[in-house]
N, CA and C of each residue as an Amber inpcrd file, in Angstrom:
protein
   387
 118.4250000  99.3780000  82.0810000 117.2920000 100.0200000  82.7390000
 117.2770000  99.5940000  84.2030000 117.1080000 100.5320000  85.1020000
 117.0240000 100.1800000  86.5040000 115.6450000  99.6050000  86.8090000
 115.5550000  98.9190000  87.9440000 114.3250000  98.2180000  88.2820000
 113.1150000  99.1480000  88.2860000 113.2230000 100.2950000  88.9370000
 112.0700000 101.1850000  89.0860000 111.5140000 101.6590000  87.7450000
 112.3890000 101.9250000  86.7890000 111.8970000 102.3410000  85.4620000
 111.1630000 101.1860000  84.7900000 111.6460000  99.9630000  84.9940000
 110.9500000  98.7900000  84.4540000 109.5870000  98.6130000  85.0930000
 109.5250000  98.7880000  86.4300000 108.2440000  98.6810000  87.1250000
 107.2780000  99.7530000  86.6360000 107.7690000 100.9640000  86.4750000
 106.9180000 102.0530000  85.9720000 106.3730000 101.7110000  84.5880000
 107.2040000 101.1430000  83.7480000 106.7700000 100.7430000  82.4080000
 105.6590000  99.6960000  82.4830000 105.8030000  98.7330000  83.3810000
 104.7760000  97.6990000  83.5640000 103.4770000  98.3230000  84.0520000
 103.5580000  99.2170000  85.0280000 102.3520000  99.8310000  85.5890000
 101.6420000 100.7270000  84.5830000 102.3860000 101.3120000  83.6580000
 101.7490000 102.1230000  82.6160000 100.9150000 101.2710000  81.6690000
 101.0790000  99.9500000  81.7440000 100.2620000  99.0330000  80.9540000
  98.8740000  98.8210000  81.5310000  98.6280000  99.3100000  82.7430000
  97.2980000  99.2170000  83.3480000  96.4160000 100.2530000  82.6620000
  95.2660000  99.8360000  82.1810000  94.3820000 100.7030000  81.4120000
  94.0530000 102.0160000  82.0920000  94.2430000 103.1210000  81.3660000
  93.8900000 104.4450000  81.8490000  94.9800000 105.1620000  82.6350000
  96.1510000 104.5400000  82.7690000  97.2000000 105.1330000  83.6030000
  98.4740000 105.4540000  82.8220000  98.4180000 105.4760000  81.5170000
  99.6150000 105.6340000  80.6860000 100.4810000 106.8180000  81.1130000
  99.8860000 107.9280000  81.4560000 100.6300000 109.1380000  81.8250000
 100.4690000 109.4950000  83.3020000  99.9170000 108.5760000  84.0890000
  99.6280000 108.8940000  85.4900000 100.2200000 107.8640000  86.4440000
 101.4720000 107.4920000  86.2170000 102.2170000 106.6060000  87.1060000
 103.4500000 107.3730000  87.5660000 103.6210000 107.4720000  88.8880000
 104.6770000 108.3150000  89.4330000 105.5090000 107.5700000  90.4780000
 106.7950000 107.9100000  90.5860000 107.5850000 107.3650000  91.6890000
 107.2920000 108.1390000  92.9750000 107.1940000 107.4500000  94.0680000
 107.0360000 107.9690000  95.4320000 105.6710000 108.6040000  95.6940000
 105.2920000 109.6480000  94.9640000 103.9680000 110.2460000  95.1340000
 103.5990000 111.0190000  93.8800000 102.3060000 111.2590000  93.7260000
 101.8320000 112.0220000  92.5670000 102.0120000 113.5120000  92.8460000
 102.2790000 114.2870000  91.7990000 102.3730000 115.7350000  91.9860000
 101.0470000 116.2970000  92.5180000 101.1370000 117.3020000  93.3630000
  99.9360000 117.9060000  93.9150000  99.0470000 118.4200000  92.7910000
  97.7560000 118.1730000  92.9120000  96.8030000 118.6190000  91.9150000
  96.5530000 117.6260000  90.7950000  97.2250000 116.4610000  90.8250000
  96.9910000 115.4420000  89.7990000  95.5620000 114.9280000  89.9270000
  94.8470000 114.9150000  88.8150000  93.4620000 114.4570000  88.8300000
  93.4010000 112.9430000  88.8630000  92.3710000 112.4130000  89.5290000
  92.1370000 110.9760000  89.5950000  91.7140000 110.4560000  88.2330000
  92.0210000 109.2290000  87.9130000  92.7970000 108.2530000  88.6620000
  94.2960000 108.4200000  88.4130000  95.0890000 107.9430000  89.3670000
  96.5380000 107.8940000  89.2080000  97.1080000 106.8430000  90.1510000
  98.3870000 106.5020000  89.9490000  99.0480000 105.5830000  90.8540000
 100.4930000 106.0020000  91.0620000 101.0380000 105.5560000  92.1750000
 102.4520000 105.7990000  92.4560000 103.0240000 104.5570000  93.1390000
 104.3230000 104.4310000  93.0700000 104.9990000 103.2500000  93.6090000
 106.2140000 103.6970000  94.4080000 106.6300000 102.8340000  95.3320000
 107.8350000 103.1420000  96.1050000 108.4330000 101.8590000  96.6740000
 109.7190000 101.9240000  96.8940000 110.4520000 100.8270000  97.5190000
 110.2260000 100.9040000  99.0210000 109.8110000  99.7940000  99.6150000
 109.5970000  99.7260000 101.0550000 110.8500000  99.1690000 101.7430000
 111.4210000  98.1130000 101.1550000 112.5730000  97.4500000 101.7580000
 113.3280000  96.7000000 100.6760000 114.6430000  96.6780000 100.8040000
 115.4660000  95.9780000  99.8290000 116.6540000  95.3490000 100.5340000
 117.0150000  94.1500000 100.1020000 118.2200000  93.5270000 100.6390000
 118.8480000  92.6530000  99.5670000 120.1560000  92.6140000  99.5830000
 120.9130000  91.7840000  98.6440000 121.1000000  90.4060000  99.2510000
 121.0310000  89.4030000  98.4080000 121.2440000  88.0180000  98.8200000
 122.3300000  87.4260000  97.9470000 123.1460000  86.5800000  98.5300000
 124.1600000  85.8610000  97.7660000 124.0410000  84.3880000  98.0720000
 124.2860000  83.5880000  97.0590000 124.2670000  82.1400000  97.2310000
 125.6450000  81.5920000  96.9120000 125.8830000  80.3500000  97.2720000
 127.1680000  79.7210000  96.9630000 127.3480000  79.5530000  95.4590000
 126.2550000  79.3230000  94.7530000 126.3280000  79.1050000  93.3090000
 126.4610000  80.4130000  92.5330000 125.9430000  81.4890000  93.0860000
 125.8690000  82.7450000  92.3450000 126.6530000  83.8290000  93.0860000
 127.8480000  84.1130000  92.6260000 128.7000000  85.1040000  93.2810000
 128.0600000  86.4910000  93.2370000 127.3910000  86.8130000  92.1370000
 126.7870000  88.1400000  92.0020000 125.5800000  88.3190000  92.9190000
 124.8570000  87.2450000  93.1740000 123.6910000  87.3230000  94.0370000
 122.4780000  87.9270000  93.3500000 121.4900000  88.2570000  94.1680000
 120.2520000  88.8350000  93.6700000 119.6960000  89.7820000  94.7270000
 118.6470000  90.4830000  94.3720000 118.0270000  91.4590000  95.2650000
 116.5960000  91.0250000  95.5550000 116.1980000  91.1760000  96.8090000
 114.7980000  91.0370000  97.1890000 114.3020000  92.4380000  97.5130000
 113.3520000  92.9220000  96.7470000 112.8140000  94.2610000  96.9660000
 111.3200000  94.2100000  97.2040000 110.8740000  94.8220000  98.2880000
 109.4420000  94.9270000  98.5590000 108.9900000  96.3050000  98.0970000
 108.0350000  96.2930000  97.1860000 107.5050000  97.5300000  96.6110000
 106.0290000  97.6680000  96.9460000 105.6040000  98.9080000  97.0790000
 104.1960000  99.1980000  97.2970000 103.6940000 100.0470000  96.1420000
 102.5490000  99.6610000  95.6110000 101.8840000 100.4250000  94.5590000
 100.5780000 100.9430000  95.1360000 100.4020000 102.2530000  95.0970000
  99.1770000 102.8910000  95.5630000  98.4000000 103.3600000  94.3430000
  97.1260000 103.0430000  94.3220000  96.2610000 103.4320000  93.2110000
  95.1010000 104.2360000  93.7860000  94.7980000 105.3610000  93.1600000
  93.6900000 106.1890000  93.6240000  92.6970000 106.3910000  92.4830000
  91.4190000 106.2990000  92.8410000  90.3600000 106.4440000  91.8490000
  89.1440000 107.0300000  92.5460000  88.2460000 107.6280000  91.7800000
  87.0240000 108.1770000  92.3660000  85.8310000 107.2290000  92.1980000
  86.0760000 106.0280000  91.6880000  85.0370000 105.0150000  91.4980000
  85.5350000 103.7100000  92.1150000  84.8170000 103.2100000  93.1220000
  85.2850000 102.0190000  93.8500000  85.3660000 100.7850000  92.9620000
  84.3680000 100.5710000  92.1150000  84.3940000  99.3930000  91.2390000
  85.5610000  99.4610000  90.2530000  85.8450000 100.6410000  89.7290000
  87.0050000 100.7890000  88.8480000  88.3070000 100.5650000  89.6090000
  88.3470000 100.9960000  90.8570000  89.5370000 100.7660000  91.6800000
  89.7910000  99.2680000  91.8380000  88.7460000  98.5090000  92.1070000
  88.9010000  97.0500000  92.2420000  89.4450000  96.4670000  90.9450000
  88.8930000  96.8890000  89.8060000  89.3980000  96.4330000  88.5090000
  90.8620000  96.8320000  88.3210000  91.2140000  98.0650000  88.7180000
  92.6030000  98.5300000  88.6230000  93.5290000  97.6470000  89.4430000
  93.1090000  97.3040000  90.6550000  93.9440000  96.4950000  91.5450000
  94.1870000  95.0990000  90.9540000  93.1600000  94.5260000  90.3790000
  93.3040000  93.2120000  89.7400000  94.2610000  93.3170000  88.5560000
  94.1160000  94.3710000  87.7720000  94.9780000  94.5790000  86.6050000
  96.4400000  94.8010000  87.0260000  96.6470000  95.5400000  88.1150000
  98.0080000  95.7600000  88.6220000  98.6490000  94.4200000  88.9730000
  97.9250000  93.5840000  89.7160000  98.4760000  92.2780000  90.0920000
  98.7470000  91.4170000  88.8620000  97.8470000  91.4530000  87.8910000
  98.0550000  90.6710000  86.6630000  99.2900000  91.1530000  85.9100000
  99.4510000  92.4600000  85.7920000 100.6180000  93.0110000  85.0840000
 101.9170000  92.6100000  85.7800000 101.9380000  92.7080000  87.1140000
 103.1570000  92.3660000  87.8390000 103.4300000  90.8620000  87.8090000
 102.3830000  90.0450000  87.8200000 102.5570000  88.5870000  87.7440000
 103.2050000  88.1590000  86.4410000 102.9370000  88.8910000  85.3690000
 103.4890000  88.5450000  84.0600000 104.9840000  88.8410000  83.9460000
 105.5580000  89.4690000  84.9650000 106.9880000  89.8170000  84.9370000
 107.8950000  88.6300000  85.2780000 107.3340000  87.5830000  85.8560000
 108.1490000  86.4540000  86.3060000 108.8650000  85.8160000  85.1150000
 110.1540000  85.5500000  85.3070000 111.0210000  84.9040000  84.3210000
 111.2010000  85.7140000  83.0450000 111.2350000  87.0240000  83.2080000
 111.5740000  87.9100000  82.0960000 112.1400000  89.2120000  82.6430000
 112.6360000  90.0300000  81.7590000 113.1850000  91.3190000  82.1640000
 112.0360000  92.3010000  82.3490000 111.9550000  92.9000000  83.5260000
 110.8440000  93.8020000  83.8220000 110.8700000  94.9990000  82.8680000
 109.7200000  95.3070000  82.3160000 109.6220000  96.4170000  81.3720000
 110.3040000  96.1350000  80.0420000 110.7140000  94.8890000  79.8110000
 111.3520000  94.5080000  78.5460000 112.8650000  94.5620000  78.5810000
 113.4330000  95.5720000  79.2530000 114.8870000  95.7050000  79.2630000
 115.4540000  95.8740000  80.6690000 114.6160000  95.7770000  81.6880000
 115.0730000  95.9290000  83.0740000 115.6530000  94.6270000  83.6100000
 115.9150000  94.5770000  84.9030000 116.4780000  93.3810000  85.5230000
 115.5920000  92.1520000  85.3480000 116.2410000  90.9870000  85.3210000
 115.5370000  89.7110000  85.1680000 114.8330000  89.3670000  86.4780000
 113.5190000  89.1010000  86.4060000 112.7110000  88.8070000  87.5900000
 112.6680000  87.3010000  87.8020000 113.1550000  86.8670000  88.9710000
 113.1230000  85.4480000  89.3080000 111.8010000  85.0500000  89.9370000
 111.2190000  85.9650000  90.7270000 109.9730000  85.6270000  91.4080000
 109.2320000  86.9040000  91.8240000 107.9130000  86.7910000  91.9140000
 107.0550000  87.8630000  92.4280000 106.1120000  87.2240000  93.4390000
 106.0680000  87.7740000  94.6480000 105.1700000  87.2890000  95.6890000
 104.3420000  88.4610000  96.1910000 103.0280000  88.2920000  96.1890000
 102.1560000  89.3610000  96.6800000 102.0000000  89.2220000  98.1850000
 102.2470000  90.3170000  98.8760000 102.2320000  90.3240000 100.3340000
 100.8700000  90.7530000 100.8550000 100.3260000  91.8070000 100.2690000
  99.0890000  92.3660000 100.7950000  98.3930000  93.1740000  99.7090000
  97.0750000  93.2810000  99.8660000  96.2910000  94.1310000  98.9750000
  95.0630000  94.5710000  99.7480000  94.7630000  95.8350000  99.6950000
  93.5350000  96.2980000 100.3110000  93.0720000  97.6000000  99.6700000
  91.7890000  97.8660000  99.8440000  91.1680000  99.0660000  99.3070000
  90.4930000  99.7880000 100.4620000  90.4300000 101.0950000 100.3790000
  89.7750000 101.8590000 101.4250000  89.1740000 103.1390000 100.8600000
  88.1960000 103.6650000 101.5660000  87.5980000 104.9610000 101.2460000
  88.3040000 106.0090000 102.0830000  88.7970000 107.0450000 101.4370000
  89.3870000 108.1640000 102.1670000  88.2190000 109.0170000 102.6550000
  88.1180000 109.1650000 103.9710000  86.9700000 109.8630000 104.5460000
  86.8810000 111.3070000 104.0710000  85.6530000 111.7940000 103.9620000
  85.3250000 113.1730000 103.6040000  85.7030000 113.5450000 102.1720000
  86.0460000 112.5790000 101.3720000  86.3720000 112.8480000  99.9730000
  85.7840000 111.7350000  99.1160000  85.5690000 112.0230000  97.8580000
  85.1210000 111.0040000  96.9240000  86.3570000 110.3700000  96.2910000
  87.1500000 109.7310000  97.1410000  88.4180000 109.1760000  96.6860000
  88.6320000 107.8020000  97.3150000  88.9460000 106.8240000  96.4810000
  89.2200000 105.4730000  96.9530000  90.6960000 105.1710000  96.7350000
  91.2710000 104.4470000  97.6740000  92.7090000 104.2140000  97.6820000
  92.9570000 102.7100000  97.7760000  93.6530000 102.1550000  96.8040000
  94.0230000 100.7480000  96.8270000  95.5210000 100.6040000  96.9520000
  95.9500000  99.5690000  97.6590000  97.3750000  99.3380000  97.8780000
  97.7030000  97.8830000  97.5810000  98.7760000  97.6810000  96.8320000
  99.3240000  96.3520000  96.5830000 100.7710000  96.3790000  97.0350000
 101.1510000  95.4110000  97.8690000 102.5470000  95.2470000  98.2450000
 103.0260000  93.9170000  97.7190000 104.2170000  93.9160000  97.1340000
 104.7510000  92.6680000  96.6220000 106.2680000  92.6390000  96.7200000
 106.7860000  91.4220000  96.7600000 108.2330000  91.2280000  96.8140000
 108.7040000  90.7190000  95.4640000 109.6540000  91.4190000  94.8940000
 110.3040000  90.9990000  93.6610000 111.6800000  90.4520000  94.0070000
 112.0370000  89.3270000  93.4230000 113.3880000  88.8000000  93.5200000
 113.9800000  88.9150000  92.1300000 115.0870000  89.6510000  92.0210000
 115.6330000  89.9170000  90.7040000 117.1550000  90.0020000  90.7070000
 117.6990000  89.8070000  89.5300000 119.1340000  89.9130000  89.3010000
 119.4260000  91.3640000  88.9450000 120.1850000  92.0870000  89.7770000
 120.4090000  93.5060000  89.5130000 121.4770000  93.7710000  88.4560000
 122.1350000  92.7310000  87.9530000 123.2710000  92.9430000  87.0450000
 122.8970000  92.7910000  85.6020000
């Protein structure tokens, strides 16, 4: 399983989003709530001990909801789900996660709409092999 499919599997574990997790962006007309994820930056690292090396990938998860309090709960749940990936294969069969570091998290109101937008950015360090 590639990393992104594992991440999608983890995010589908957030309550209420089983069928509303998308790569890159949600299809037009998707009803709230939903979330999407994307790779922001990726680089391969090699060490003297490990010829195969590992990958550092920064991912962003965007969550949209029409209720601000539910959005806050969603954001906490997203971070909890991703934190549980450390020292295991993401999504059960994806790459082995060595570390997860949260870079940023914020919530905002999209003006002129009853829509709230939360963003979590995090760095995953994983073995791609």
